[in-house]
N, C-alpha and C positions, 0 to 999 in steps of 0.2 A: 501504375507501379505497385507491386505487392510489397507490403511492409509488415514485418513481424513485430508486434508490440508485446512487451513483457513487463510484469510486475514481480518483484522478487524481494522478499524479506530475508536479508542475509544476517543471520544472528550475530549481534555485536561485531559488525564488520570493523568497528573502531580498533579492535584488538590486533588488527593486522598492521597497524601503523605506529610510527614514533610521533612524538610531539612536534617534531620539525617537519612533518608531512612526508617523511620517507617511509619506505616499507621496512618492517622489522626483519632482522635476520634471526634464524632460529637455531637453538642448540639441540641438545639431546634429552632434555627433560620431558616428562610426560606432557606437560602443558605446551611446550614448544612443538612436540609431535602432533598434538591435536590441532594447533594453529596452522602448521604446515599442511596437514591433511585438509583442513578447511580451505586454505588457499588453493590447493590443487583441485579440490572439489568444485569450488566456485568457477575456476578457470575451465574445467572440463564441462561443467553445466552450460556456461555461456558459449563455449566453442561448439557444443552440440546444438544448442537452440539457435544460435546466430541471430539474436534480436538486433534490429536496426534502431529501435527506440526502446529503452527499458528504464523502469523506475526502480530505484534502490531504496527500500525501506530499511531502517536501522543503518543508514549510511554513516560514515565516520564523522567525528566532531568538527565543528568550527568554533573557534574561540570568540566569545562575545565581549570579553573584558580584555585585560592585558595579555598579549600572547600572539602567536603567529599560526595557530592551527587553522587549517583550511580543508573543508570537505572536498572542494573542487580539486585542490592540488593532490590530496591523498588519492582520490579516485583516478586522477590522470596518471599518477605513478603506477597504479595497479593496471590500468589499461595499457600503458607503455610496456609493462612487464609481459602482457599478453601479445604485444605486437599490434594492438589496435590503436595505432597512433592517430588515425583519422577521427576517432571518437572524441567528442567534447562533453563537458559536464555543466549542468546548470542547476543552481539552487535558487531559493526565494527568501522568504522570511526565515531567519535563523532561530532555532530552538533556544530557549533560555537555559536549557539543561544539556544533557548528552543525547547523542544520536540525531541525525538529520534526515531530510528527504532530498533526494537528488534524482534528476533525469539525465540519462546518458544517451547520446545520439550520434549517428554517423554524419559528420559535418560535410561529407562529400555529397550527401543526398538531401539534407535538411538544414534549415536555419532555425534558431529557437530564440524566444525572448520571454522573460518573466512578465506576465500580464495580470497583475493583481486587480481583481474586480471589486465590486461593492462601492458604497458611498461612505466617505469618512464621517464618523459620528452617527451613522444610522443605527437604530436599535434592531432593525429587522434584516438588514443585509449589509453589514459593515465589512471592511477589509479583514482578512483573516488574522491580522496582528492586533486587532482591537477586541472589544467585548461584544457579546451577543445576548440579547434579552429574549428569553423563551420560557413559556409556561409548560413545563414538562409534566406536571401533575394535575392539570386542569382545575386549579383552585383560583383562577382569575388573577394570580399574582405571577409576574414574570421574574424568573431567576436570572442571574447574571453568569454567563459562561465565557471562558476563553480557552484557546487552544494551547496545549503544552507544546505541540509540534504543529505549527500552522501549515495547512495543506499547501502544496506547491502548484501554482497555476502557470502553465507554459503554453504558448502558441507556437506550433511547428508549421513551417512553410516548406512544402515540397519544391525543391529547387528546379525540378524538371517540368512541373506543371503549374507552379505557383499557387496550388491549392493549399488550404490551411486546415489545421485541426487543433482544437483546444483540449488540453489534458489537465486534469486535476489528479495529483498523486496525494494520497492521504494515509495517515497512520492513526486510526481512531482509538478512543479510550478503551483500554482493556476492561473486560468485565470480571477478570480474575480476582480472587480473594486469596491473598498471599501470606498474610501474617496470622499468628495465633490470636492477636487482638481482633483482627477482622473476623476470624472464625467464630469468636464469641458473639459477634454481632452480624452473623452471616446474612440474615434477611435484610437488615438495614443497609449493609455495605453493598449487597447485590442490587438492591433497588436504586441506591445512590449512583452506582457505576452505570447502570443502564440509563438512568436519566441523563447523565453526562454524555453517554454515547448517543442518545437520541438527539440531544441538543446539538452536538457536533454535526451529525448527519443532516439535521434540519437546516443548519447553517450552510452546509455544502449544497444542499438542495436549493436553497435560496440563490446561490451563485449559478446553479444550473438553470434555474428559471430566468435569471437575468440574461444568460448567454443564449438561451433558446429564443428570446425576444430578438436577438441579433441574427438568428438563423445559423448559428455556428454548428459545426460538427464537434461533438463533445465525447470525450472519454473520461470516465471517473474510475480510478483504479487504486489498488493498494491493499494494505492490511486493514480491513474494516472491523475486524474483531467481532463479527457477527454474521449470521446467516439465518434463513427461515427455519424456525423450530429449534433453535440452538439451546434454549434453556427455559425453565419453568417461568422465570420472571418476564419473559417476552409476552406470555399470555395475559399478564396484567395490563399490557399496553395495546394488545390487539394486532401488532405487527412487529417485524424485525427492523433493525436499523437499515439493512439493505433495502427493504421495501420502502422505507422513507426516502432513500436516495432515488429509487426507481420512479416515484411520483404517484399521482392520483389516478386510480383506475378509471375514473369517470372523465378523464381528460386524456384520451388515448393518444392523441397526436404528440403530447408532451412527455409521454412515458419514455424512460430509458429502457434498454433491452439488456437482459442478462443472457448472453448466448449459451452459457453453460447449463442453464436450466436449474430446476430445484434439486438439491441433494436428497438422497434417500437414507433412511436409518438402517444400518446393518449391524452385524454382530460385534463390530469394534467401534461403532459410533456412526458418524455421518460419512457417506460415500457419494462421490469421490471426495477425498479430504486433501486439504493443503497443509495441515499440521496436526500434531498430537499434543495433548496436554494431560497432566496428571490431575485427576479429580481430587480436590482437597479432602473430601469425605471418604470415598472408597479407596483412594490412593492407587487407582488403576488408570492406565492410559486410555484416553478417549480420543478418537479421531474427529476432526472438525474441519469444515470448509469456511474459512474466515478471510481468505485472500480472494479478491474478485476483480473482474474487469467488466464495467458497465458502459454501454455506448448509446448515443442518441440514434434515432431511427434513420437519420440521413448519413450515418457512417456506413460505407459500403464494405461489409466484411465478407470474407470467404466462408461459405457454408461449411459447417463441421470443423472449423479451424480452431475452435476454442479448446485449449488443452491445459489440464492440470498435470504437471510433470511429477506425478506420484509413481514411483517405479513399481509399486505393488499393483497398479491398475493400468498404467499406460505402457503399451508395448515399446514405444520409442524410447522410453525412459529406463527400461529394464537393463540395457547394457551399461548404464552409468549409475546403477543403484547405490553402490558404495560411495561414489563421489557425491551424489545428491544428499545422502544421509550425513556425510562428513561436512558438507558445505553449510548446512543450516538446519534448524528445526522446522522450517517452512519449505515448501516446494514452489518452484516458479509457476506462474500462470501466463499463458500466451494466447494471442489471437492474431490472425492475419487479416489485414485490411487492404483494399485496392483503392488508390487515389492518385 
């Protein structure tokens, strides 16, 4: 059975919902108009792509203290609005702050369960809600890292074939420098952010190694906030965070695949791109490819099915250019697999 897999960073999707998990109703203010346009844009994008399994990055909030907010209930309300009543939502470890990670799937075709890996108390491969010890600067001293948004680990079972696939959805540390204080210490903040990003991706790679031992079919996807050649500070470490996830070039059998290939530098930045950001120095928009889908070699994917739904580059996306731009500051990424 062919299945469309999608990862989609929907900018501040939380703003579509009330604290009681219901959808907001909008008035005539400028802000309400923007939120209505976003809602219409997300619906049009999903209806066009028709993903059967899709990861939502920047998914709506779940309350971890007193309260009733639920990412799952909010997304179900949105799916019901679309008429996608057969779709279910699964989350894992909840973020201590705002925004979550969620996987949405067609429950008539698949079952799903949260399958946290790692060993409790381990320094090299702990569960994603614990801490990770990693030497990012090669000084023989391991620093301690933890996820702000723990990656979501889900095992999907194809109900027609009983075949399984394991998915890790992640939202990695941003390398962005956002405040005036950070700009005063640009070099320090940039190096610190990249170290954090490398630690997070090394941690996820440890999980991939664990799952490869079990001969699982693996998909790692989401907003990785990096890509080959993305910034100057990458050269200090010799590789990008995405390349850390892909694995060791000298262990070919255990490498993950990036079916989209390496992006190229163009007149507006990296192409094809999944998002744009404003450079804090030049104050110009730069295109970047930071949303990715990586797969293990035993995942049977359809050749040339990897798509970045950037309407400036992908013909299929051009008819919904306005809706994609209204929906988010990121574009969806999809791949089709056969299992």
